[in-house]
C-alpha positions as CSV (number, residue, x, y, z in Angstrom):
1,X,29.9,-50.8,-8.1
2,X,32.6,-50.3,-10.7
3,X,32.3,-46.5,-10.9
4,X,31.6,-46.0,-7.3
5,X,34.1,-48.3,-5.7
6,X,36.5,-50.1,-8.1
7,X,37.4,-47.2,-10.4
8,X,38.3,-44.7,-7.7
9,X,40.5,-47.3,-6.1
10,X,42.2,-48.3,-9.4
11,X,42.7,-44.7,-10.5
12,X,44.9,-44.0,-7.5
13,X,47.6,-46.1,-9.1
14,X,49.8,-46.0,-12.3
15,X,47.6,-46.7,-15.4
16,X,49.9,-49.3,-16.9
17,X,50.3,-51.1,-13.6
18,X,46.6,-51.1,-13.2
19,X,46.2,-52.6,-16.7
20,X,48.4,-55.6,-15.8
21,X,46.6,-55.9,-12.4
22,X,43.3,-56.0,-14.2
23,X,44.5,-58.7,-16.5
24,X,45.5,-60.9,-13.5
25,X,42.2,-60.2,-11.8
26,X,40.1,-61.1,-14.7
27,X,42.2,-64.3,-15.3
28,X,41.7,-65.2,-11.6
29,X,38.0,-64.7,-11.8
30,X,37.9,-67.0,-14.9
31,X,40.0,-69.7,-13.3
32,X,37.8,-69.8,-10.1
33,X,34.7,-69.9,-12.2
34,X,33.4,-66.6,-10.9
35,X,33.6,-64.9,-14.3
36,X,31.2,-67.5,-15.8
37,X,28.8,-67.0,-12.8
38,X,28.9,-63.2,-13.4
39,X,28.6,-63.5,-17.2
40,X,24.7,-63.0,-17.2
41,X,25.3,-59.6,-15.5
42,X,27.3,-58.4,-18.5
43,X,25.9,-60.3,-21.5
44,X,22.8,-59.6,-23.6
45,X,21.7,-62.6,-25.7
46,X,19.3,-61.7,-28.4
47,X,19.2,-62.8,-32.1
48,X,18.2,-59.2,-33.0
49,X,21.7,-58.0,-32.0
50,X,23.4,-60.3,-34.5
51,X,25.1,-58.6,-37.4
52,X,26.6,-59.9,-40.6
53,X,29.3,-57.6,-41.7
54,X,32.0,-58.2,-44.4
55,X,30.9,-61.9,-44.5
56,X,31.3,-62.5,-40.8
57,X,28.5,-63.1,-38.2
58,X,28.9,-61.0,-35.0
59,X,26.8,-62.0,-32.0
60,X,26.4,-58.3,-31.2
61,X,27.8,-55.1,-32.6
62,X,29.9,-54.1,-29.6
63,X,33.6,-55.1,-29.8
64,X,36.8,-54.4,-27.9
65,X,39.2,-52.2,-29.8
66,X,42.9,-53.1,-30.4
67,X,45.4,-52.1,-27.7
68,X,43.7,-53.6,-24.7
69,X,44.7,-57.2,-25.4
70,X,47.8,-56.6,-27.5
71,X,49.3,-60.1,-27.1
72,X,46.1,-62.2,-27.2
73,X,46.5,-63.1,-23.6
74,X,42.9,-62.5,-22.4
75,X,40.5,-62.6,-25.4
76,X,38.6,-65.7,-24.2
77,X,38.0,-64.1,-20.7
78,X,37.2,-60.7,-22.2
79,X,34.5,-62.2,-24.5
80,X,32.7,-63.3,-21.3
81,X,32.1,-59.6,-20.4
82,X,29.6,-59.4,-23.3
83,X,31.8,-58.2,-26.2
84,X,30.6,-59.4,-29.6
85,X,34.2,-59.6,-30.9
86,X,37.7,-58.8,-29.7
87,X,40.5,-57.2,-31.7
88,X,44.0,-58.2,-30.6
89,X,47.3,-56.3,-31.3
90,X,48.8,-54.2,-32.7
91,X,51.2,-57.1,-33.4
92,X,54.6,-56.8,-35.1
93,X,56.8,-59.5,-36.5
94,X,59.5,-59.2,-33.8
95,X,58.9,-58.6,-30.1
96,X,59.6,-55.0,-29.1
97,X,59.4,-53.2,-25.7
98,X,57.7,-50.1,-27.0
99,X,58.6,-46.6,-25.8
100,X,60.2,-45.8,-22.4
101,X,57.9,-45.6,-19.4
102,X,56.0,-43.6,-18.2
103,X,53.9,-43.8,-21.4
104,X,50.2,-44.1,-20.3
105,X,48.3,-41.1,-18.8
106,X,44.8,-40.6,-17.5
107,X,43.2,-37.2,-18.1
108,X,40.5,-37.6,-15.5
109,X,38.9,-34.2,-16.0
110,X,38.5,-34.9,-19.7
111,X,37.6,-38.6,-19.3
112,X,40.4,-39.4,-21.6
113,X,43.7,-41.2,-21.9
114,X,47.0,-40.3,-23.7
115,X,49.2,-43.2,-24.6
116,X,52.6,-43.4,-26.3
117,X,53.0,-47.2,-25.9
118,X,54.7,-47.7,-29.3
119,X,53.4,-51.1,-30.3
120,X,54.8,-52.9,-27.3
121,X,54.2,-56.6,-27.8
122,X,55.7,-60.0,-27.6
123,X,55.8,-60.6,-31.4
124,X,53.3,-62.2,-33.7
125,X,54.5,-65.8,-33.1
126,X,53.7,-65.8,-29.4
127,X,50.3,-64.4,-30.0
128,X,49.6,-67.2,-32.6
129,X,50.3,-69.8,-29.9
130,X,47.7,-68.2,-27.6
131,X,45.2,-67.9,-30.4
132,X,45.3,-71.7,-30.9
133,X,43.4,-71.9,-27.6
134,X,40.5,-69.8,-29.0
135,X,37.1,-70.9,-27.6
136,X,34.9,-69.6,-30.5
137,X,35.6,-65.9,-30.0
138,X,35.4,-63.8,-33.1
139,X,38.9,-62.3,-33.4
140,X,40.3,-59.3,-35.3
141,X,44.1,-59.2,-35.9
142,X,45.6,-55.7,-35.8
143,X,49.0,-55.7,-37.5
144,X,51.8,-53.1,-37.8
145,X,55.5,-52.8,-38.4
146,X,58.5,-52.9,-36.1
147,X,59.9,-49.5,-35.1
148,X,63.3,-50.2,-36.6
149,X,61.8,-51.2,-40.0
150,X,62.0,-48.3,-42.5
151,X,58.8,-47.4,-44.3
152,X,60.1,-48.6,-47.7
153,X,60.4,-52.1,-46.2
154,X,57.2,-51.9,-44.2
155,X,55.3,-54.3,-46.5
156,X,57.5,-57.2,-45.4
157,X,56.5,-56.7,-41.8
158,X,52.8,-56.6,-42.6
159,X,53.2,-59.7,-44.8
160,X,54.9,-61.6,-42.0
161,X,52.1,-60.8,-39.5
162,X,49.4,-61.5,-42.1
163,X,50.7,-64.9,-43.0
164,X,51.3,-65.9,-39.4
165,X,47.9,-64.9,-38.2
166,X,45.9,-66.0,-41.3
167,X,44.6,-69.2,-39.9
168,X,43.9,-67.8,-36.4
169,X,41.9,-64.5,-36.9
170,X,38.6,-63.8,-38.6
171,X,39.6,-60.4,-40.0
172,X,42.7,-58.2,-40.3
173,X,43.3,-54.6,-39.5
174,X,46.1,-52.7,-41.1
175,X,47.4,-50.1,-38.6
176,X,49.2,-47.2,-40.3
177,X,47.6,-44.5,-38.1
178,X,49.3,-44.8,-34.7
179,X,51.1,-41.6,-33.8
180,X,53.5,-43.5,-31.5
181,X,55.8,-45.2,-34.1
182,X,58.0,-42.7,-35.9
183,X,57.0,-41.9,-39.5
184,X,54.2,-44.6,-39.5
185,X,51.5,-42.2,-40.4
186,X,53.4,-41.4,-43.6
187,X,52.1,-44.8,-44.8
188,X,48.6,-43.2,-45.0
189,X,49.6,-41.2,-48.0
190,X,47.8,-42.4,-51.1
191,X,50.6,-44.2,-53.1
192,X,52.3,-46.1,-50.2
193,X,49.0,-47.1,-48.7
194,X,47.6,-48.3,-52.0
195,X,50.7,-50.4,-52.6
196,X,50.6,-51.8,-49.1
197,X,46.9,-52.8,-49.2
198,X,47.2,-54.1,-52.8
199,X,50.1,-56.3,-51.7
200,X,48.1,-57.8,-48.8
201,X,45.1,-58.4,-51.0
202,X,47.3,-60.3,-53.5
203,X,48.4,-62.5,-50.6
204,X,44.8,-62.8,-49.5
205,X,43.6,-64.0,-52.9
206,X,46.4,-66.4,-53.3
207,X,45.1,-68.4,-50.4
208,X,43.2,-71.6,-51.2
209,X,40.8,-70.8,-48.3
210,X,38.2,-68.1,-48.4
211,X,39.7,-64.6,-48.3
212,X,39.9,-62.9,-44.9
213,X,38.4,-59.4,-44.6
214,X,41.1,-56.7,-44.5
215,X,40.2,-53.4,-42.8
216,X,42.2,-50.1,-42.6
217,X,42.4,-48.2,-39.4
218,X,42.7,-44.5,-40.0
219,X,43.6,-41.4,-38.0
220,X,41.0,-38.8,-37.0
221,X,43.4,-36.1,-38.0
222,X,43.1,-36.6,-41.7
223,X,41.7,-33.7,-43.9
224,X,38.6,-34.1,-46.0
225,X,40.8,-34.5,-49.1
226,X,42.8,-37.2,-47.4
227,X,39.5,-38.9,-46.4
228,X,38.4,-38.8,-50.0
229,X,41.7,-40.5,-50.9
230,X,40.9,-43.2,-48.3
231,X,37.6,-43.8,-50.0
232,X,39.3,-44.1,-53.4
233,X,41.9,-46.5,-52.0
234,X,39.3,-48.7,-50.4
235,X,37.4,-49.0,-53.7
236,X,40.6,-49.5,-55.7
237,X,42.1,-52.2,-53.5
238,X,38.7,-53.7,-52.6
239,X,39.6,-54.2,-49.0
240,X,36.6,-55.0,-46.7
241,X,36.2,-51.7,-44.8
242,X,37.6,-49.1,-42.5
243,X,38.0,-48.6,-38.7
244,X,37.4,-45.0,-37.8
245,X,39.2,-43.8,-35.8
246,X,42.6,-44.3,-34.1
247,X,43.8,-41.8,-31.4
248,X,44.3,-38.2,-32.2
249,X,47.3,-35.8,-31.8
250,X,44.9,-32.9,-31.3
251,X,44.7,-31.4,-27.8
252,X,41.8,-28.9,-28.5
253,X,39.5,-28.2,-25.6
254,X,41.3,-30.2,-22.9
255,X,41.5,-29.1,-19.3
256,X,43.5,-31.8,-17.5
257,X,46.9,-31.0,-16.1
258,X,48.8,-33.5,-18.2
259,X,47.1,-32.6,-21.5
260,X,50.4,-31.8,-23.2
261,X,51.9,-35.3,-22.8
262,X,53.1,-36.6,-26.2
263,X,51.1,-39.5,-27.7
264,X,47.7,-40.4,-29.0
265,X,44.6,-39.1,-27.2
266,X,41.5,-41.3,-26.8
267,X,38.3,-40.9,-24.9
268,X,35.5,-38.4,-24.7
269,X,37.3,-35.5,-26.5
270,X,37.6,-37.7,-29.6
271,X,33.8,-38.5,-29.8
272,X,32.7,-35.8,-32.1
273,X,35.6,-35.9,-34.5
274,X,35.4,-39.7,-34.8
275,X,31.7,-39.5,-35.6
276,X,32.3,-36.8,-38.1
277,X,34.9,-39.0,-39.9
278,X,32.4,-41.9,-40.0
279,X,29.7,-39.7,-41.4
280,X,32.0,-38.2,-44.0
281,X,33.2,-41.6,-45.2
282,X,29.7,-43.1,-45.2
283,X,28.1,-40.2,-47.1
284,X,30.9,-39.7,-49.6
285,X,31.3,-43.3,-50.4
286,X,27.6,-43.9,-50.8
287,X,27.9,-46.5,-48.0
288,X,30.0,-48.6,-50.4
289,X,32.0,-50.3,-47.5
290,X,31.4,-51.1,-43.8
291,X,32.8,-48.9,-41.1
292,X,33.7,-49.9,-37.5
293,X,33.2,-46.8,-35.3
294,X,35.5,-46.2,-32.4
295,X,36.4,-43.1,-30.4
296,X,34.8,-41.5,-27.4
297,X,32.1,-44.0,-26.7
298,X,31.3,-43.6,-23.0
299,X,27.5,-44.2,-23.1
300,X,24.8,-46.0,-25.2
301,X,24.0,-42.6,-26.7
302,X,27.5,-42.3,-28.0
303,X,27.4,-45.7,-29.6
304,X,24.0,-45.0,-31.2
305,X,25.5,-41.8,-32.6
306,X,28.2,-43.8,-34.3
307,X,25.8,-46.3,-35.8
308,X,23.5,-43.6,-37.0
309,X,26.4,-41.8,-38.7
310,X,27.1,-44.9,-40.7
311,X,29.0,-47.4,-38.6
312,X,28.0,-51.1,-38.8
313,X,29.8,-52.0,-35.6
314,X,31.4,-50.1,-32.7
315,X,34.4,-50.7,-30.5
316,X,35.3,-49.6,-27.0
317,X,38.5,-48.9,-25.2
318,X,38.8,-45.8,-23.1
319,X,35.0,-45.8,-22.4
320,X,35.4,-49.4,-21.2
321,X,38.1,-48.3,-18.7
322,X,36.1,-45.3,-17.4
323,X,32.6,-46.8,-17.4
324,X,33.3,-50.5,-16.8
325,X,31.8,-53.6,-18.3
326,X,28.2,-52.5,-17.7
327,X,28.7,-50.2,-20.7
328,X,28.7,-53.2,-23.1
329,X,25.4,-54.4,-21.8
330,X,23.8,-51.0,-21.7
331,X,24.7,-50.3,-25.3
332,X,23.3,-53.6,-26.5
333,X,20.1,-53.0,-24.5
334,X,19.8,-49.5,-26.1
335,X,20.2,-51.0,-29.5
336,X,17.4,-53.5,-28.8
337,X,15.1,-50.7,-27.8
338,X,15.5,-49.3,-31.3
339,X,14.8,-52.5,-33.1
340,X,11.4,-52.7,-34.8
């Protein structure tokens, strides 16, 4: 029903407006109790789907990627659609409006999206208040820096977000790979990235409670030499793992009219490159750290490809928008078919 009726209708309207409309609709379904009634249509419950990764227990390996629920407004409701975990953010210390609209574009022919949102969010403190209402959803906290913060002061922004979220998320994701914040990707260079992650790990170890896993989200546009640097950085700083990958600035092979819009590209065109990055990291690190695979997952086959390349978990975003919530269930069912 989603692909035949709802999607064609929703795709007639502005993508960002549809995003907000979808949030309101899901919240309404939850308040009326209909979402709970529909939950069995989306969820697959099976012990064989459970995964223990970087010390956390996931009820299934299919999560929602950051960017969909930036401000932690809908994570409880979204978890009812069958996700094993939900990643909120990217959050910054201070609220910021993001880039001017129009900043979100569908590439229908390519089954892709270009966004140049620019870390639009209400600030970390407002998200913390919402996370206090968590009903046992496993949450990842994706953190970044404010646009006006220069790179040489970036650590302070990540520190503020880390400390504010520490008691309210299960793992952290350091986002230095969005193409939509000026100069942010420069923080992926070896020295600044090592310093940033080492600083967060010091904060992590200083906590009386158990350390929280810290992951690094990387761009798909890194060279092999840069990926080798990433492996070295992960092993040096002893962070928990990597999320591969963020959106790409590449426009190779696209056919949609608006393919030249500025921003990060996600969706089907990213599938192969994201998988290649996962395979490269897994092979060249001798599987020394877990990887969450994201990028171009529009079918169960795409998810299995990521897992076979070396990912421990997968995340959806654009595929979720194009294929609907049935994609979560279908991926989990396909995983179960392959369990001995």
